[in-house]
C-alpha positions as CSV (number, residue, x, y, z in Angstrom):
1,M,65.0,-43.0,23.5
2,T,63.8,-45.0,20.5
3,N,61.3,-47.8,20.6
4,T,64.1,-50.2,19.7
5,Q,66.1,-49.2,22.8
6,K,63.1,-49.8,25.1
7,M,62.7,-53.4,23.9
8,V,63.8,-56.3,26.1
9,R,65.6,-59.2,24.3
10,L,64.5,-62.7,25.4
11,N,65.9,-66.1,24.6
12,L,63.4,-68.9,24.6
13,D,63.8,-72.7,24.5
14,L,60.9,-74.6,22.8
15,S,60.3,-78.3,22.2
16,P,60.3,-79.2,18.5
17,E,56.5,-79.7,18.8
18,L,55.9,-76.2,20.2
19,N,58.2,-74.7,17.6
20,Q,56.2,-76.4,14.9
21,I,53.0,-75.0,16.3
22,L,54.6,-71.6,16.4
23,D,55.7,-71.9,12.8
24,E,52.1,-72.9,11.8
25,L,50.8,-69.8,13.6
26,V,53.3,-67.6,11.9
27,N,52.2,-69.0,8.5
28,K,48.5,-68.6,9.3
29,T,48.8,-65.1,10.7
30,G,51.5,-63.7,8.3
31,T,53.4,-62.3,11.2
32,S,56.7,-63.1,12.9
33,K,57.3,-65.5,15.7
34,S,57.9,-62.5,18.0
35,D,54.5,-61.1,17.1
36,V,52.7,-64.4,17.7
37,L,54.4,-64.7,21.1
38,R,53.5,-61.0,22.0
39,Q,49.8,-61.7,21.1
40,A,49.9,-64.9,23.1
41,I,51.2,-63.0,26.2
42,R,48.4,-60.4,25.8
43,L,45.8,-63.2,25.5
44,M,47.1,-64.9,28.6
45,Q,46.9,-61.6,30.4
46,V,43.2,-61.3,29.4
47,M,42.6,-64.9,30.6
48,V,44.2,-64.2,34.0
49,I,42.3,-61.0,34.5
50,A,39.0,-62.7,33.6
51,K,39.8,-65.5,36.1
52,E,40.6,-63.0,38.8
53,E,37.3,-61.3,38.2
54,T,35.5,-64.7,38.2
55,E,34.4,-64.1,34.6
56,K,34.4,-66.9,32.1
57,L,36.4,-66.9,28.9
58,G,35.6,-69.3,26.1
59,V,35.6,-69.9,22.4
60,P,32.1,-70.0,20.9
61,K,31.1,-72.0,17.9
62,A,30.0,-70.3,14.8
63,N,26.3,-70.0,15.7
64,Q,26.7,-69.2,19.4
65,L,26.2,-65.7,20.9
66,I,29.3,-63.8,22.0
67,V,28.6,-61.7,25.1
68,N,31.9,-60.0,25.3
69,E,34.5,-59.8,22.6
70,V,38.2,-59.0,23.2
71,I,39.4,-56.5,20.6
72,F,42.8,-54.9,20.9
73,P,42.8,-51.2,19.8
74,P,45.2,-50.3,17.0
75,E,47.7,-48.7,19.3
76,Q,48.0,-52.0,21.2
77,Q,48.4,-54.1,18.1
78,P,51.8,-55.6,18.2
79,K,54.3,-53.9,15.9
80,P,57.1,-56.0,14.5
81,H,60.5,-55.3,16.1
82,P,62.9,-53.9,13.5
83,L,65.4,-56.8,14.2
84,D,62.6,-59.4,13.6
85,T,61.8,-57.7,10.2
86,F,65.4,-57.6,9.3
87,M,66.0,-61.2,10.1
88,E,62.9,-62.4,8.3
89,R,63.8,-60.6,5.2
90,L,67.5,-61.2,5.1
91,G,68.1,-64.1,7.4
92,P,71.3,-64.8,9.4
93,W,74.8,-64.5,8.0
94,E,75.8,-67.8,6.4
95,D,79.4,-68.5,5.5
96,E,81.6,-71.6,5.8
97,R,84.7,-69.5,6.2
98,T,86.3,-68.7,9.6
99,A,86.4,-65.0,10.7
100,E,90.1,-65.0,9.9
101,E,89.5,-66.2,6.4
102,I,86.8,-63.5,5.8
103,V,89.1,-60.8,7.1
104,K,91.9,-62.0,4.9
105,D,89.6,-62.0,1.9
106,I,88.5,-58.5,2.6
107,Y,92.1,-57.3,2.9
108,D,93.2,-59.2,-0.2
109,S,90.4,-57.7,-2.3
110,R,91.4,-54.1,-1.5
111,T,93.2,-52.3,-4.3
112,I,95.6,-49.5,-4.2
113,S,95.1,-46.7,-6.6
114,N,98.1,-45.3,-8.4
115,N,96.2,-42.2,-9.4
116,D,97.6,-39.0,-8.0
117,I,95.0,-37.0,-6.2
118,S,95.6,-33.4,-5.4
119,L,93.4,-31.2,-3.4
């Protein structure tokens, strides 16, 4: 079974404000929306575990001491899903024609060869 077959597809409804934040994070990180959401889920997991263990989790200022730092090992770094990469590079199919018109255009563009072929 390939990695693609193990993935779970998820539909998500976001407010326009959250979608704008997500777009900003995509631009700042240079990753896909899916990658940003995967990292957010992992960060949420770290926060819940820290709370369960009564540890504190915070964001220090530049000059403050960091006691523990969360670093994901390379094997846990999110890898883009092939479909996300495909959609980012090529985008969705855009056509004003109906499916019937597209099929008709394909059939109409076919040519018949009059060349005799012998095997």
